[in-house]
N, C-alpha and C positions, 0 to 999 in steps of 0.2 A: 901211618900214624892214626888215621881214622879208625882202622880196624883195632888197633891196640887200645885206643880210647874206648871203643864200644865194648871190647872184651873186659876192660877194667870196670866199666859201669855195671855190666851184667854180673861180673864176679862179686862186686860189692853188694849188689842187690841180693844175690843168692846167699852170700855169706851172712847177711843180716837176717834174712827172713826164711831160710829153708826149714827151720824148725817150727815155724808157725803152722798151726793146723790148717789154715786156709791156703797155704802155699802149695800150688800144684804145677807151677811152671812159670815161664816168662813168655809173654806175647810181644812181638815186635811188628809194628804196622809197616807194610810195604806201600809206598806211594810214589807217584811220579816225581815228587819233590823231596824224597827221603834219601837216606844214606845206606839202606840195606840192599840196594841194587845199583847198577851202574846207570849213568845218565843217558846212555845210548852210544851209537857208533861214532859220534863226533868227538868222543873223549877216549883217552888212553894211549896216546902215541908218544909219550915221553920216553927218554932213553932207558930208564930202569924197567919200565913195563915191557918194552920191546926186547930188551935183553932177556928177561924172564921168559917171554914167549918163545924166543929163538932157542933158548936152552931146553925148555920143556918139550918143544915140538920138533926140533932139528931143522926147522925151516929158516932160511936166511931172508931177512927183510932187506930190500934194496936200500943202499945208503946214499946219502947226499949231504952236502954241507949246509951250514946255516939253518935258517928257518924253513928252507925248502925241503929239508928232510921230513918234516911233519906231513907236508902235502904228499910226498912220495910214499911215505908209510901208509897214509890213509888210502891212497889210490890202490896200492898193492893189497892191503889187508881187507878192503871192502869190495874188491873185485876178484883178483886171482886167488887169494887165500881166505876169502870170506868164511867159508865153512870151518876151516881150522881155527881161525881167529875167534869166531863166535863160540865154537865148542870149548876152546881153551878158557875164554872169559867165563863161560857158564861153570866150567869145572873149578876155576879159581874161586868164584863166589860160593859155590856149593861147599868147597873146602872150608871157607870162612864160616859159613852157616853151621857146618858140622862142629867147628871149634866152639861156637856159641852154645850149641846143643850139648856138647860135652861139659861145658862149664855149668849149665843148668842141671844136668843129670848127675854130675859128679858128687854133689852134696845130698841129693835125694833121688834115688834111682827111679822112682815112679813119676818124677816130674817130667813135663813136656816142654819142648821149645816150639813155640807157635809162630809161624810166619803168616801174618794176617794180610792177605793180598786182596781183600774185597774191593779196595779203592784204587788198586794199581792202575787200572785202565781209565781212570777218571783224572783229568787234569788238563792243563793248557800247553803241554809240551808239543811243539809242532812235529816231532818225530812220531807221535802217537796218532797216526792217521787211522783211527779205529774204523771210521765209516768206510774209507777206501779199502781197507783190509777185508772187512766183512763183505763189502760190495763185490770184491774180486773173488769171493768164495773161499777165502783163507780163514783159518782159525785165529782167534785172538792171541794164541801162544806165539804166533809169528812176530808179534810186537814185543814179546817178553824176552826172547833169546838175545836180541841186541842189547838188552839191559842186563844180561848176565844171568837170566833166570830160565832154568829148564827144570820144571818141577818133576820130571821123570827121574832126575838124579836123586830125588829124595824118597822114591817109592818104597825102598827097602829099609828105610830108617824108622824104627819104631819110637825113636826119641822125638820125632817131628810130628807136628800137625800143620798142614798147609791149608789155609783157607784161600781157595782159589779166587781169582777175580770174578766179579759178577757184573753182568750188564743189565741195566734197568732202563726202562723207558723214561722219557722226560716226566717231570712231576705232573704236568697237565695230563699226559696220557695215562699215568698211573691213577690220577684222580678220576678220570673218565672211566677207566676200567673198574675201579672200586665202586663208583656210582652205578655202573651197569650191573654189577653183581648184586648190589644192594637192592636195586629196583626190580631186577629179574629173579630175585630169590623166591622160591616157593617151598614151603615146608612139606 
């Protein structure tokens, strides 16, 4: 339902404005609190999603009755089948993003669909342990895959522009850096 609603909004926007001279595409902000990515691996263990995963991958997720089934699914899919689960989620989200890109470019072939991910790694989500990830020597992309984002899946798409997440120092550190450059500038 969320995807259909988003497709409808983008379709209406493109239908209304694609002939305007300033229309060159649609940009959607990726953020830890938005709907263009998944909330993380604590989400997505409902019956319909599991059925789609099993059908697409051929993997069988252990069954259990009652609410215990969600715990069993989570344990299996985040441990034994983590790689397949994360890859499938990324592929599904990429499929949806391609649908949006098609809507944007179907009315104006030169238009672009922009995924603006500059703020994606900023937020208060406890799953986003950016400091610990970087401290362990891993790339920030390690935090994106559980959210369904693998920007490598978009590299051959000329309809897309992906503004990757950026990491900035604290405002105090940025100010100090700016002051250092101003004071130490020599023409």
